[in-house]
DRENDO-1510 file (C-alpha; in Angstrom, 1 decimal, always signed):
<recs>
REC; n; res; u; v; w
REC; 1; MET; +0.1; +0.4; -0.2 .
REC; 2; ASN; +1.3; +3.6; -0.6 .
REC; 3; LEU; +1.4; +5.4; +3.0 .
REC; 4; PRO; +1.5; +8.9; +1.6 .
REC; 5; PHE; -1.2; +8.5; -1.1 .
REC; 6; PHE; -3.6; +6.3; +1.9 .
REC; 7; VAL; -3.2; +9.2; +4.3 .
REC; 8; ALA; -3.3; +12.3; +1.7 .
REC; 9; LYS; -6.5; +10.3; +0.6 .
REC; 10; ARG; -7.7; +10.4; +4.2 .
REC; 11; TYR; -7.1; +13.7; +4.9 .
REC; 12; PHE; -9.2; +14.4; +1.7 .
REC; 13; ILE; -12.5; +13.4; +2.3 .
REC; 14; ALA; -12.5; +11.7; +5.7 .
REC; 15; ARG; -12.4; +14.5; +8.1 .
REC; 16; LYS; -14.1; +14.3; +11.4 .
REC; 17; LYS; -15.9; +18.1; +11.1 .
REC; 18; THR; -15.7; +20.6; +8.4 .
REC; 19; SER; -13.1; +23.1; +9.7 .
REC; 20; PHE; -11.5; +26.6; +7.6 .
REC; 21; ILE; -9.1; +24.6; +5.6 .
REC; 22; SER; -11.5; +22.1; +4.4 .
REC; 23; LEU; -13.6; +24.9; +3.5 .
REC; 24; ILE; -10.2; +26.2; +1.4 .
REC; 25; SER; -8.9; +23.2; +0.1 .
REC; 26; TRP; -13.1; +22.8; -1.8 .
REC; 27; ILE; -12.7; +26.3; -3.0 .
REC; 28; SER; -9.3; +25.2; -4.4 .
REC; 29; MET; -10.4; +22.8; -6.3 .
REC; 30; LEU; -13.3; +24.5; -7.1 .
REC; 31; GLY; -11.2; +27.7; -8.8 .
REC; 32; VAL; -9.2; +24.5; -10.3 .
REC; 33; CYS; -12.5; +23.2; -11.8 .
REC; 34; VAL; -13.3; +26.6; -13.4 .
REC; 35; GLY; -10.5; +28.1; -14.4 .
REC; 36; THR; -9.8; +24.3; -16.8 .
REC; 37; MET; -13.1; +25.0; -17.5 .
REC; 38; ALA; -13.0; +27.8; -18.8 .
REC; 39; LEU; -10.1; +27.9; -20.6 .
REC; 40; VAL; -11.0; +24.6; -22.7 .
REC; 41; ILE; -14.1; +26.5; -23.6 .
REC; 42; VAL; -12.5; +29.7; -24.6 .
REC; 43; LEU; -9.6; +27.9; -26.1 .
REC; 44; SER; -12.2; +25.4; -28.2 .
REC; 45; VAL; -13.8; +28.8; -29.1 .
REC; 46; PHE; -10.8; +30.3; -31.1 .
REC; 47; ASN; -10.4; +26.9; -33.1 .
REC; 48; GLY; -13.6; +27.4; -34.0 .
REC; 49; LEU; -13.4; +31.2; -35.3 .
REC; 50; GLU; -10.5; +30.0; -36.9 .
REC; 51; ALA; -12.2; +27.2; -38.3 .
REC; 52; PHE; -14.6; +29.4; -39.8 .
REC; 53; GLN; -12.3; +32.0; -41.0 .
REC; 54; LYS; -10.4; +29.1; -43.2 .
REC; 55; GLY; -13.6; +28.0; -44.6 .
REC; 56; LEU; -14.9; +31.2; -46.0 .
REC; 57; PHE; -11.1; +32.0; -47.4 .
REC; 58; ARG; -12.4; +28.3; -49.4 .
REC; 59; THR; -15.2; +29.9; -51.2 .
REC; 60; PHE; -13.3; +32.8; -51.8 .
REC; 61; ASP; -10.0; +32.3; -52.3 .
REC; 62; ALA; -7.9; +30.0; -54.8 .
REC; 63; GLU; -5.9; +27.1; -53.2 .
REC; 64; LEU; -2.7; +28.7; -54.9 .
REC; 65; LYS; -2.8; +32.3; -55.9 .
REC; 66; ILE; +0.8; +33.6; -58.0 .
REC; 67; SER; +1.2; +37.5; -57.7 .
REC; 68; ALA; +4.2; +39.4; -58.5 .
REC; 69; LYS; +6.8; +40.1; -55.6 .
REC; 70; LYS; +7.5; +43.8; -56.9 .
REC; 71; GLY; +4.1; +45.8; -58.9 .
REC; 72; LYS; +0.9; +45.2; -59.5 .
REC; 73; ASN; +1.1; +42.9; -62.1 .
REC; 74; PHE; +3.0; +40.8; -64.5 .
REC; 75; PRO; +3.2; +39.8; -68.0 .
REC; 76; CYS; +1.3; +36.7; -69.2 .
REC; 77; THR; +1.8; +34.9; -71.9 .
REC; 78; PRO; +0.7; +31.3; -73.5 .
REC; 79; ALA; +3.9; +30.0; -73.0 .
REC; 80; PHE; +3.9; +31.0; -69.4 .
REC; 81; LEU; +0.6; +29.5; -68.7 .
REC; 82; ALA; +2.2; +26.4; -70.4 .
REC; 83; LYS; +5.1; +26.0; -67.8 .
REC; 84; LEU; +2.1; +26.4; -65.1 .
REC; 85; GLN; -0.2; +23.7; -66.4 .
REC; 86; ALA; +2.8; +21.2; -67.2 .
REC; 87; VAL; +3.5; +21.0; -63.5 .
REC; 88; ASP; +2.7; +17.4; -62.3 .
REC; 89; GLY; -0.9; +17.6; -60.1 .
REC; 90; VAL; -2.0; +21.5; -61.3 .
REC; 91; SER; -5.6; +21.1; -62.6 .
REC; 92; THR; -7.0; +24.4; -63.7 .
REC; 93; ILE; -5.4; +28.5; -63.8 .
REC; 94; THR; -7.5; +31.0; -63.5 .
REC; 95; GLN; -6.2; +34.2; -64.7 .
REC; 96; VAL; -7.2; +37.3; -63.0 .
REC; 97; ILE; -7.6; +41.1; -63.0 .
REC; 98; GLN; -8.3; +43.1; -60.1 .
REC; 99; GLU; -8.0; +46.7; -59.8 .
REC; 100; SER; -10.6; +49.8; -57.7 .
REC; 101; ALA; -13.4; +50.9; -59.9 .
REC; 102; LEU; -15.9; +53.3; -59.5 .
REC; 103; ILE; -19.2; +51.9; -60.2 .
REC; 104; ARG; -22.5; +53.8; -60.9 .
REC; 105; TYR; -26.2; +52.2; -60.8 .
REC; 106; LYS; -29.0; +54.6; -61.1 .
REC; 107; GLU; -28.3; +57.7; -58.9 .
REC; 108; ALA; -25.9; +55.2; -57.1 .
REC; 109; GLN; -22.2; +55.3; -57.1 .
REC; 110; MET; -19.1; +53.3; -55.1 .
REC; 111; VAL; -16.0; +52.5; -55.5 .
REC; 112; VAL; -15.1; +48.4; -55.4 .
REC; 113; THR; -12.8; +46.0; -56.4 .
REC; 114; LEU; -13.3; +44.7; -59.8 .
REC; 115; LYS; -12.5; +41.0; -60.3 .
REC; 116; GLY; -12.0; +40.4; -63.2 .
REC; 117; VAL; -11.9; +36.4; -64.5 .
REC; 118; ASP; -11.7; +33.5; -67.0 .
REC; 119; ASP; -13.9; +30.9; -68.1 .
REC; 120; ASN; -11.9; +28.2; -65.6 .
REC; 121; PHE; -12.7; +30.8; -63.1 .
REC; 122; LEU; -17.0; +29.1; -63.1 .
REC; 123; LYS; -15.5; +25.4; -63.9 .
REC; 124; GLN; -14.5; +26.0; -60.4 .
REC; 125; GLN; -17.5; +26.9; -59.0 .
REC; 126; ARG; -16.0; +29.0; -55.9 .
REC; 127; LEU; -19.7; +31.1; -56.0 .
REC; 128; LYS; -21.7; +28.8; -56.7 .
REC; 129; SER; -23.0; +27.5; -52.9 .
REC; 130; SER; -22.9; +31.7; -52.3 .
REC; 131; ILE; -25.3; +32.6; -54.9 .
REC; 132; ILE; -28.6; +34.0; -52.8 .
REC; 133; ASP; -29.8; +35.8; -55.8 .
REC; 134; GLY; -29.8; +35.3; -59.8 .
REC; 135; GLU; -27.1; +33.0; -61.7 .
REC; 136; LEU; -23.1; +32.7; -61.3 .
REC; 137; LYS; -22.6; +34.1; -64.9 .
REC; 138; LEU; -20.5; +36.1; -66.7 .
REC; 139; GLY; -20.7; +36.5; -70.5 .
REC; 140; GLY; -22.8; +35.2; -73.3 .
REC; 141; GLN; -23.8; +35.9; -76.3 .
REC; 142; GLY; -21.4; +39.0; -76.9 .
REC; 143; ILE; -23.1; +40.4; -73.1 .
REC; 144; SER; -20.9; +41.2; -70.0 .
REC; 145; TYR; -22.2; +40.1; -66.8 .
REC; 146; ALA; -21.4; +40.9; -63.2 .
REC; 147; VAL; -22.1; +38.9; -60.1 .
REC; 148; VAL; -22.3; +41.6; -56.9 .
REC; 149; GLY; -21.1; +41.3; -53.8 .
REC; 150; SER; -24.5; +41.4; -51.4 .
REC; 151; GLY; -23.1; +44.8; -49.6 .
REC; 152; VAL; -22.3; +46.2; -53.0 .
REC; 153; ALA; -26.0; +45.1; -54.5 .
REC; 154; PHE; -27.6; +46.5; -51.6 .
REC; 155; THR; -25.7; +49.9; -51.1 .
REC; 156; LEU; -26.0; +50.1; -55.0 .
REC; 157; GLY; -30.0; +49.0; -55.1 .
REC; 158; VAL; -29.0; +46.7; -57.9 .
REC; 159; ASP; -31.6; +44.5; -59.2 .
REC; 160; VAL; -30.6; +41.7; -61.1 .
REC; 161; ASP; -33.9; +42.0; -62.7 .
REC; 162; ALA; -34.2; +45.0; -64.2 .
REC; 163; PHE; -31.6; +44.5; -67.2 .
REC; 164; TYR; -30.6; +48.1; -66.1 .
REC; 165; PRO; -27.0; +48.2; -66.3 .
REC; 166; LEU; -23.8; +48.6; -64.5 .
REC; 167; GLU; -21.3; +51.8; -65.4 .
REC; 168; THR; -18.0; +51.3; -65.0 .
REC; 169; TRP; -15.1; +54.1; -64.6 .
REC; 170; TYR; -11.5; +54.1; -64.6 .
REC; 171; PRO; -8.7; +56.6; -65.5 .
REC; 172; ARG; -7.2; +56.3; -68.7 .
REC; 173; ASN; -3.7; +55.3; -69.0 .
REC; 174; ASN; -2.8; +58.5; -70.4 .
REC; 175; HIS; +0.6; +58.4; -67.9 .
REC; 176; SER; +0.0; +62.0; -67.3 .
REC; 177; LYS; +0.2; +62.4; -63.3 .
REC; 178; THR; -2.9; +64.6; -62.9 .
REC; 179; ILE; -6.4; +63.4; -64.0 .
REC; 180; ASP; -9.1; +66.1; -65.1 .
REC; 181; PHE; -12.4; +65.4; -63.5 .
REC; 182; ASN; -14.6; +67.5; -64.9 .
REC; 183; SER; -13.5; +65.8; -68.5 .
REC; 184; THR; -15.6; +62.4; -69.5 .
REC; 185; ASP; -12.6; +61.6; -71.7 .
REC; 186; ALA; -10.4; +60.9; -68.4 .
REC; 187; PHE; -11.8; +58.0; -68.1 .
REC; 188; ASN; -13.0; +54.9; -70.2 .
REC; 189; ARG; -16.2; +53.9; -69.3 .
REC; 190; LEU; -18.0; +50.7; -69.7 .
REC; 191; ASN; -21.7; +48.8; -69.1 .
REC; 192; LEU; -22.7; +45.3; -68.1 .
REC; 193; LEU; -25.5; +43.8; -66.4 .
REC; 194; PRO; -25.9; +42.2; -62.8 .
REC; 195; THR; -27.0; +38.6; -63.1 .
REC; 196; GLY; -26.3; +37.3; -59.9 .
REC; 197; ILE; -25.5; +38.2; -56.2 .
REC; 198; PHE; -23.4; +36.8; -54.3 .
REC; 199; ALA; -23.0; +36.1; -49.7 .
REC; 200; ILE; -19.8; +35.1; -48.1 .
REC; 201; GLU; -18.6; +38.0; -45.6 .
REC; 202; GLN; -18.8; +41.4; -45.0 .
REC; 203; GLU; -14.8; +42.0; -46.1 .
REC; 204; TYR; -15.4; +40.1; -49.9 .
REC; 205; ASP; -19.4; +41.2; -49.5 .
REC; 206; ASN; -19.1; +45.0; -49.4 .
REC; 207; ASN; -16.2; +45.3; -52.1 .
REC; 208; PHE; -16.3; +42.6; -54.7 .
REC; 209; VAL; -17.5; +42.9; -58.7 .
REC; 210; PHE; -16.4; +39.5; -60.5 .
REC; 211; VAL; -16.7; +40.5; -64.8 .
REC; 212; PRO; -15.7; +38.6; -67.0 .
REC; 213; LEU; -12.2; +38.7; -67.7 .
REC; 214; SER; -12.0; +40.4; -70.9 .
REC; 215; PHE; -14.1; +43.8; -69.6 .
REC; 216; ALA; -11.3; +43.9; -66.8 .
REC; 217; GLN; -8.9; +43.5; -69.9 .
REC; 218; GLU; -10.7; +46.6; -71.8 .
REC; 219; LEU; -11.5; +48.3; -68.7 .
REC; 220; PHE; -8.2; +48.8; -66.7 .
REC; 221; GLU; -6.4; +48.3; -70.4 .
REC; 222; TYR; -4.7; +46.1; -68.9 .
REC; 223; GLY; -3.8; +43.5; -72.5 .
REC; 224; ASN; -1.0; +40.6; -71.8 .
REC; 225; LYS; -0.9; +41.6; -68.2 .
REC; 226; ARG; -2.7; +39.9; -64.8 .
REC; 227; THR; -2.5; +41.3; -61.4 .
REC; 228; SER; -2.5; +37.2; -60.1 .
REC; 229; LEU; -3.2; +33.6; -61.5 .
REC; 230; GLU; -5.5; +31.5; -59.2 .
REC; 231; ILE; -4.6; +27.6; -59.5 .
REC; 232; GLN; -6.6; +24.8; -58.6 .
REC; 233; VAL; -4.9; +21.1; -58.0 .
REC; 234; LYS; -6.4; +18.0; -58.4 .
REC; 235; ASP; -5.9; +16.7; -54.6 .
REC; 236; PRO; -5.5; +19.1; -51.6 .
REC; 237; LYS; -2.6; +16.5; -50.1 .
REC; 238; GLN; -0.4; +18.1; -52.4 .
REC; 239; ILE; -0.5; +21.3; -52.1 .
REC; 240; PRO; +2.5; +22.3; -50.3 .
REC; 241; GLN; +4.6; +20.1; -53.0 .
REC; 242; ILE; +2.7; +21.9; -55.8 .
REC; 243; GLN; +3.4; +25.1; -54.2 .
REC; 244; SER; +6.9; +24.5; -53.6 .
REC; 245; GLU; +7.5; +23.5; -56.5 .
REC; 246; ILE; +5.9; +26.0; -58.8 .
REC; 247; GLN; +7.6; +28.3; -56.0 .
REC; 248; ASP; +10.8; +26.9; -57.6 .
REC; 249; LEU; +10.0; +27.7; -61.5 .
REC; 250; LEU; +8.7; +31.0; -61.3 .
REC; 251; GLY; +11.8; +31.8; -58.9 .
REC; 252; GLU; +12.2; +34.9; -56.2 .
REC; 253; ASN; +10.4; +37.4; -58.7 .
REC; 254; PHE; +6.9; +35.9; -57.8 .
REC; 255; VAL; +4.9; +34.9; -54.8 .
REC; 256; VAL; +3.0; +32.0; -54.6 .
REC; 257; GLN; +1.2; +31.7; -51.7 .
REC; 258; ASN; -1.8; +29.1; -50.3 .
REC; 259; GLN; -5.1; +30.0; -48.8 .
REC; 260; ASP; -3.6; +30.4; -44.5 .
REC; 261; GLU; -0.8; +32.7; -46.2 .
REC; 262; GLN; -3.2; +34.8; -48.3 .
REC; 263; HIS; -4.9; +35.6; -44.9 .
REC; 264; ALA; -1.6; +35.4; -42.6 .
REC; 265; SER; -2.3; +38.8; -41.0 .
REC; 266; LEU; -5.6; +37.7; -39.7 .
REC; 267; LEU; -4.8; +34.2; -39.0 .
REC; 268; ARG; -1.8; +35.4; -36.8 .
REC; 269; ALA; -3.4; +38.0; -35.6 .
REC; 270; ILE; -6.2; +34.7; -34.4 .
REC; 271; LYS; -3.3; +33.1; -33.0 .
REC; 272; ILE; -2.0; +35.9; -31.3 .
REC; 273; GLU; -5.4; +36.6; -29.4 .
REC; 274; LYS; -5.6; +32.8; -28.7 .
REC; 275; LEU; -2.1; +32.6; -27.0 .
REC; 276; PHE; -3.0; +35.7; -24.5 .
REC; 277; VAL; -6.0; +34.5; -23.4 .
REC; 278; PHE; -3.9; +30.9; -22.7 .
REC; 279; LEU; -2.1; +33.1; -20.8 .
REC; 280; THR; -4.6; +34.9; -18.9 .
REC; 281; LEU; -6.5; +32.6; -18.3 .
REC; 282; SER; -3.2; +30.3; -16.9 .
REC; 283; PHE; -2.4; +33.4; -14.5 .
REC; 284; ILE; -6.0; +32.6; -13.3 .
REC; 285; ILE; -5.4; +29.4; -12.7 .
REC; 286; GLY; -2.2; +30.0; -10.7 .
REC; 287; ILE; -3.7; +32.5; -8.4 .
REC; 288; ALA; -6.3; +29.4; -7.6 .
REC; 289; SER; -3.1; +27.4; -7.1 .
REC; 290; PHE; -2.0; +29.9; -4.2 .
REC; 291; ASN; -5.6; +28.7; -2.3 .
REC; 292; ILE; -3.8; +25.3; -2.4 .
REC; 293; PHE; -0.6; +27.1; -1.4 .
REC; 294; PHE; -2.7; +28.8; +2.0 .
REC; 295; SER; -4.2; +25.1; +2.3 .
REC; 296; LEU; -2.1; +22.2; +2.4 .
REC; 297; SER; +0.2; +25.2; +4.9 .
REC; 298; MET; -2.6; +25.7; +7.5 .
REC; 299; LEU; -3.1; +21.7; +7.2 .
REC; 300; ALA; +0.4; +21.1; +8.0 .
REC; 301; ILE; -0.1; +23.5; +11.0 .
REC; 302; GLU; -2.8; +21.5; +12.2 .
REC; 303; LYS; -1.7; +18.2; +11.3 .
REC; 304; LYS; +1.0; +19.0; +13.3 .
REC; 305; PRO; +0.7; +16.4; +16.1 .
REC; 306; ASP; +0.2; +13.4; +13.4 .
REC; 307; VAL; +3.8; +14.4; +11.8 .
REC; 308; LYS; +5.2; +13.9; +15.6 .
REC; 309; THR; +3.4; +10.7; +15.6 .
REC; 310; LEU; +4.6; +9.4; +11.8 .
REC; 311; ARG; +8.0; +10.5; +12.7 .
REC; 312; ALA; +8.1; +8.6; +15.9 .
REC; 313; MET; +6.6; +5.8; +13.7 .
REC; 314; GLY; +9.8; +5.6; +11.9 .
REC; 315; ALA; +8.4; +7.7; +8.5 .
REC; 316; SER; +11.1; +9.2; +7.1 .
REC; 317; LYS; +11.0; +12.8; +5.7 .
REC; 318; SER; +10.6; +11.7; +2.0 .
REC; 319; VAL; +7.1; +10.1; +3.3 .
REC; 320; ILE; +6.0; +13.2; +5.1 .
REC; 321; LYS; +6.8; +15.3; +2.0 .
REC; 322; ARG; +5.0; +12.7; -0.2 .
REC; 323; ILE; +1.8; +13.1; +2.1 .
REC; 324; PHE; +0.9; +16.3; +1.3 .
REC; 325; LEU; +2.5; +16.6; -2.1 .
REC; 326; TYR; +0.1; +14.1; -2.4 .
REC; 327; GLU; -2.9; +16.0; -1.0 .
REC; 328; GLY; -2.4; +18.8; -3.3 .
REC; 329; ALA; -2.3; +17.2; -5.9 .
REC; 330; ILE; -5.6; +15.5; -5.2 .
REC; 331; VAL; -6.8; +18.9; -5.0 .
REC; 332; ALA; -5.8; +20.1; -8.0 .
REC; 333; PHE; -5.9; +16.6; -10.3 .
REC; 334; SER; -9.6; +16.1; -9.1 .
REC; 335; GLY; -10.7; +19.9; -10.6 .
REC; 336; ALA; -8.6; +20.0; -13.1 .
REC; 337; LEU; -9.9; +16.6; -14.5 .
REC; 338; VAL; -13.6; +17.9; -13.2 .
REC; 339; GLY; -13.0; +21.1; -15.0 .
REC; 340; LEU; -12.1; +18.7; -18.4 .
REC; 341; ILE; -14.6; +17.0; -18.1 .
REC; 342; LEU; -17.0; +19.9; -18.0 .
REC; 343; GLY; -15.1; +21.7; -20.9 .
REC; 344; PHE; -15.6; +18.9; -23.4 .
REC; 345; THR; -19.5; +18.8; -22.9 .
REC; 346; ILE; -20.2; +22.3; -22.4 .
REC; 347; CYS; -18.3; +22.7; -26.0 .
REC; 348; TRP; -19.7; +19.2; -27.4 .
REC; 349; LEU; -23.3; +20.8; -26.8 .
REC; 350; GLN; -22.2; +23.9; -28.5 .
REC; 351; GLU; -21.4; +22.2; -31.3 .
REC; 352; MET; -24.3; +19.5; -31.6 .
REC; 353; TYR; -27.0; +22.2; -30.4 .
REC; 354; GLY; -25.6; +25.8; -30.8 .
REC; 355; PHE; -27.5; +26.7; -27.9 .
REC; 356; VAL; -24.8; +30.0; -27.0 .
REC; 357; SER; -26.0; +32.7; -29.3 .
REC; 358; MET; -23.6; +34.9; -31.6 .
REC; 359; GLY; -26.3; +37.9; -31.5 .
REC; 360; ILE; -25.5; +39.2; -34.9 .
REC; 361; VAL; -28.4; +39.5; -36.6 .
REC; 362; GLY; -27.8; +38.3; -40.3 .
REC; 363; SER; -24.6; +36.4; -39.4 .
REC; 364; LEU; -23.5; +33.3; -41.5 .
REC; 365; VAL; -23.6; +31.2; -38.5 .
REC; 366; ASP; -26.2; +32.1; -35.7 .
REC; 367; ALA; -24.5; +30.1; -32.9 .
REC; 368; TYR; -20.1; +30.6; -31.6 .
REC; 369; PRO; -18.3; +28.0; -33.8 .
REC; 370; VAL; -16.5; +25.5; -31.9 .
REC; 371; GLU; -13.4; +23.2; -32.3 .
REC; 372; MET; -12.1; +21.0; -30.2 .
REC; 373; ARG; -8.2; +19.7; -30.2 .
REC; 374; PHE; -6.1; +17.4; -28.0 .
REC; 375; ASN; -3.5; +19.7; -28.3 .
REC; 376; ASP; -5.4; +22.3; -26.2 .
REC; 377; PHE; -6.4; +19.6; -23.3 .
REC; 378; PHE; -3.0; +18.6; -23.5 .
REC; 379; PHE; -1.6; +21.7; -22.8 .
REC; 380; THR; -3.8; +22.8; -20.0 .
REC; 381; ALA; -3.4; +19.9; -18.2 .
REC; 382; VAL; +0.3; +20.3; -18.4 .
REC; 383; VAL; -0.3; +24.1; -17.6 .
REC; 384; VAL; -2.7; +23.2; -14.4 .
REC; 385; ILE; +0.2; +20.2; -13.3 .
REC; 386; ILE; +3.5; +22.5; -13.3 .
REC; 387; MET; +1.3; +25.5; -11.2 .
REC; 388; THR; -0.2; +23.0; -8.9 .
REC; 389; LEU; +2.3; +21.1; -7.9 .
REC; 390; ALA; +4.7; +24.1; -7.4 .
REC; 391; ALA; +2.1; +25.6; -5.0 .
REC; 392; SER; +2.0; +22.3; -3.2 .
REC; 393; TYR; +6.1; +21.7; -2.7 .
REC; 394; PHE; +7.0; +24.6; -0.7 .
REC; 395; PRO; +4.1; +23.5; +2.1 .
REC; 396; ALA; +5.3; +19.9; +2.3 .
REC; 397; LYS; +8.9; +21.2; +2.5 .
REC; 398; ARG; +7.6; +23.0; +5.4 .
REC; 399; ALA; +5.8; +19.8; +7.2 .
REC; 400; VAL; +9.1; +18.5; +7.1 .
REC; 401; LYS; +10.7; +20.6; +9.7 .
REC; 402; PHE; +8.0; +19.9; +12.5 .
</recs>
């Protein structure tokens, strides 16, 4: 029988009367439990938000994006495209011309991001599930069509059934440092019909309008230049390998980014915020561990006669020390275990039933997204173990001196 553990267990659950020391022990266990539970829940919510953002990116962004390292655009020849298409694993390549332009619809106007794409974009069907009105169509019978973000459509009052054209304005490329805004000759002006409205996320919905590549070429006077190339691969598992091969093929003058790298700043901000929340809640668990420190210190004083009896019976200093270390470990591990179980249960219920709403009207998701990861549970348990054992060490060391 493990004598130190047996004595520690008796101290914890078999006291003859409820004392102030016992109350502090239970408060310590409750503090560790609540802190552990909160840490698991908050980290799972951050994981859910990160996964949700990545899901939005997959709807809008390409699996791989090629852009110039310097400047806004680069020449794109058939030979250049053929070289990329020859890379093993590449499925389709979408040519993109993206610039800001002024759009007018009836009496309303706004500056939007005009994204010209070729027919390969439609084959990928990235926006198909996001169309809320009209259809995903960019051209046909010599007519140019536009697919408009829901925020843009709301601001301009776009009606896809009205057959009223969108007017697009962009400064002419006259190599002049100044623009005469009073002259209509200073702008390229083209019309196209809105045929669909998409809704993904405010960042996209309030800014983007998709148009045919030929329309963007004419409006922006780009010729064979492109702002980016978007690549769809045959097997998503090969994205890192294909990305590396394309980067080696194109050299240092180009940047090849996967979906996460296209939004690196946002994902980095989420990870940094998650780290600071982890440190903050760990600090709270550390404060709860101080209750264990005081509880064991007073317990050592209360059990001073017991310690002397055990010493007289031949118990060594290490045995006495382990009794109080086990006492602290029982309090801490009980709280941590219950906290982990409660955290898992609450996250599972939120994931299944979504009972905690975000409270945002028109949000893409009604409830807070959660995603439980083993690493979060593991590191939470490690932090609790380290802090509580550290809090238990000094009272146990002090008890040996009695």
